[in-house]
C-alpha positions in Angstrom: 75.6 120.5 61.8 78.6 121.9 63.6 76.4 124.3 65.7 74.0 121.4 66.5 77.1 119.2 67.4 78.4 121.9 69.8 75.1 122.5 71.5 74.5 118.8 72.0 78.2 118.3 73.4 77.6 121.3 75.8 74.4 119.8 77.1 75.9 116.4 77.5 78.9 117.8 79.4 76.6 119.7 81.7 74.6 116.8 82.6 77.6 114.5 83.1 79.2 117.2 85.4 76.1 117.7 87.3 75.5 113.9 88.0 79.1 113.3 88.7 79.4 116.0 91.4 75.8 115.5 92.9 75.7 114.7 96.6 73.3 111.9 95.9 75.2 109.0 93.9 71.9 107.7 92.5 72.1 110.5 89.9 75.3 109.1 88.5 74.2 105.5 88.8 71.1 106.6 86.8 72.8 108.3 84.1 75.3 105.4 83.7 72.5 102.8 83.6 70.6 104.9 81.0 73.8 105.3 78.9 74.7 101.6 78.7 71.0 100.7 78.2 70.7 103.0 75.3 74.1 101.7 74.2 72.7 98.0 74.3 69.7 99.2 72.2 72.3 100.3 69.7 74.3 97.2 69.9 71.2 95.1 68.9 71.1 97.1 65.6 74.7 95.8 65.0 73.5 92.3 65.6 70.6 92.8 63.2 68.2 91.3 65.7 64.6 91.3 64.2 62.7 88.9 66.6 60.9 90.6 69.4 61.5 87.4 71.4 65.2 87.5 70.9 65.3 91.2 71.8 63.3 90.6 75.0 65.6 87.8 76.2 68.8 90.0 75.3 67.4 93.0 77.4 66.7 90.5 80.3 70.1 88.9 80.1 71.6 92.5 80.1 69.7 93.5 83.1 70.4 90.3 84.9 74.2 90.8 84.2 74.2 94.3 85.5 72.2 93.1 88.7 74.5 90.1 89.4 77.6 92.2 88.9 76.2 94.8 91.4 75.6 92.0 93.8 79.3 91.2 93.7 78.6 87.4 93.2 82.1 87.5 91.5 85.0 89.3 93.1 85.9 92.6 91.5 89.6 91.5 90.6 88.1 88.4 88.8 85.6 90.6 86.8 88.4 93.1 85.9 90.8 90.4 84.8 88.1 88.7 82.5 87.0 92.0 81.2 90.7 92.8 80.2 91.1 89.4 78.6 87.8 89.8 76.7 89.1 93.2 75.2 92.3 91.4 74.3 90.4 89.1 72.1 88.0 91.9 70.7 91.2 94.0 69.8 92.6 91.0 67.9 89.2 90.6 66.2 89.3 94.4 65.3 92.7 94.4 63.6 92.9 91.0 62.0 90.5 88.6 60.1 91.4 85.7 62.4 88.3 86.0 64.6 85.7 87.0 62.0 83.3 84.4 63.3 82.5 86.9 66.0 80.4 88.8 63.6 77.8 86.2 64.2 74.9 87.7 66.2 75.0 84.8 68.6 78.5 85.8 69.6 77.9 89.6 69.5 74.8 89.5 71.7 76.6 88.1 74.8 79.6 90.2 74.0 77.4 93.3 74.1 76.0 92.0 77.4 79.3 91.6 79.0 81.1 94.7 77.6 78.3 97.2 78.3 77.4 95.8 81.8 80.9 95.5 83.0 82.0 98.9 81.8 78.9 100.6 83.3 79.3 98.9 86.6 83.1 99.9 86.7 82.3 103.6 86.1 79.7 103.7 88.8 82.2 102.0 91.2 84.9 104.7 90.2 82.7 107.3 91.8 82.4 105.4 95.0 86.2 105.7 95.6 87.5 108.5 97.9 87.9 111.4 95.6 85.9 109.3 93.1 84.9 112.3 91.0 88.5 113.1 90.5 89.4 109.5 89.6 86.7 109.5 86.9 87.9 112.8 85.4 91.3 111.2 85.3 89.9 108.3 83.5 87.8 110.5 81.1 90.6 112.8 80.4 93.0 110.0 79.5 90.6 108.8 77.0 89.6 112.4 75.5 93.2 113.6 75.5 94.3 110.6 73.3 91.3 111.2 71.0 92.1 115.0 70.7 95.8 114.4 70.4 95.3 111.8 67.6 92.9 114.2 65.6 95.2 117.1 65.6 98.5 115.2 65.2 97.0 112.9 62.7 95.6 115.6 60.6 98.8 117.6 60.4 101.4 114.7 60.3 99.4 111.5 59.7 100.7 109.3 56.9 100.8 105.6 58.1 97.3 104.0 58.2 96.6 102.5 61.7 93.9 100.1 60.6 92.9 101.0 56.9 90.3 98.3 56.5 88.4 99.5 59.6 89.0 103.2 59.8 90.9 104.8 57.0 91.2 108.2 58.8 93.3 107.0 61.7 97.1 106.9 61.4 99.9 105.6 63.6 101.3 109.1 63.9 97.9 110.3 65.2 97.8 107.4 67.9 101.4 108.5 69.0 100.4 112.1 69.1 97.3 111.2 71.4 99.6 109.2 73.6 102.0 112.1 73.7 99.3 114.4 74.9 98.2 112.1 77.6 101.8 111.9 78.7 102.3 115.8 78.8 99.1 116.3 80.6 99.5 113.7 83.3 103.1 113.1 84.0 103.6 116.6 85.9 100.4 116.1 87.7 100.9 112.4 89.0 104.7 112.9 89.9 103.8 115.9 92.0 100.8 114.3 93.7 102.1 110.7 94.3 105.3 109.1 95.2 107.4 107.9 92.3 106.4 104.3 92.4 102.6 105.0 92.5 103.1 107.9 90.0 104.8 105.7 87.6 102.1 102.9 87.7 99.4 105.6 87.3 101.1 107.0 84.4 101.4 103.5 82.7 97.7 102.9 83.7 96.6 106.1 81.8 98.8 105.4 78.8 97.5 101.9 78.4 93.9 103.0 79.0 94.3 105.7 76.3 95.9 103.2 73.9 93.1 100.5 74.4 90.5 103.4 74.0 91.5 103.8 70.5 91.0 100.2 69.9 87.5 100.6 71.5 86.8 103.1 68.9 88.1 100.9 66.0 86.1 97.9 67.3 82.8 99.9 67.1 83.9 101.0 63.6 84.3 97.5 62.4 80.9 96.4 63.9 79.3 99.4 62.0 81.0 98.7 58.7 79.8 95.0 58.9 76.3 96.1 59.7 76.3 98.7 56.9 75.7 101.6 59.5 77.4 105.0 59.6 76.3 105.9 63.2 75.2 103.4 65.8 71.8 105.6 65.9 70.7 109.2 65.8 69.8 109.6 69.4 72.3 112.5 69.9 71.9 115.3 67.4 75.0 115.8 65.5 76.8 113.1 67.2 75.1 109.9 66.0 74.5 107.4 68.7 75.4 106.8 72.3 77.9 104.1 71.4 79.7 106.5 69.1 80.3 108.6 72.2 81.3 105.9 74.6 82.9 103.2 72.6 86.4 104.3 73.8 85.2 104.4 77.5 83.9 101.0 77.2 87.4 99.6 76.2 89.3 101.9 78.6 87.3 101.1 81.9 88.6 97.8 82.5 92.2 98.8 81.9 91.9 101.8 84.2 90.3 99.6 86.8 93.2 97.0 86.6 95.6 99.9 87.5 93.6 101.0 90.5 93.4 97.4 91.6 97.2 97.1 91.3 97.5 100.2 93.6 95.0 98.8 96.0 92.6 101.6 95.3 89.6 99.8 94.1 87.9 96.7 95.5 
């Protein structure tokens, strides 16, 4: 299993890097559209949709939402603000029982459409920025560092459960360790490449992105528990499903975009 997991991870990293640094942006766009479409396929499993008609309408709604966002029928700053507000609601849903009515498939279906289409579009837009590949790596590493730091610190020092009903393995000590690793990695780079004001805002952006990304992971865990699923699917050998790999990115993308908007780098 470990060997299979490592092989799959290496292949995925190679594909992501090749598409990210390709001279033709269509490769990156195609990869992200494929990823969020597969993610939406898995999302329908959470919703326990059986009707072919409902599935067809859901895919059409998802495609339409992606297309309308791409057409910029709504200003980017409005989309980002709404996406951040949606994630506030979803994080409250994740860590409390106050919004458990959102387990209804009639709520989860439109939530999936909005979450996946918006995050996919933003991740495509990040690449279009000057030095877009570097901004994307900044985004990815803020999420990945939080995950790696949380794993090792949590394994060694974790005692206080973060969300025991959702993910018993996650601890507050692990969360702090993940944020600490993000701080250690990014502070020296940002404060040597940007003036103090911009560096401070960017550091706050990556820290909040990392924090919210943990909530994205917990959110998917809650959906899987309710649906009685261990993994979102078995599309990726040794890793489970696409959503299992991108859940943190889905939550972090609007937060990272908000920080870039505040710096007038996006839009």
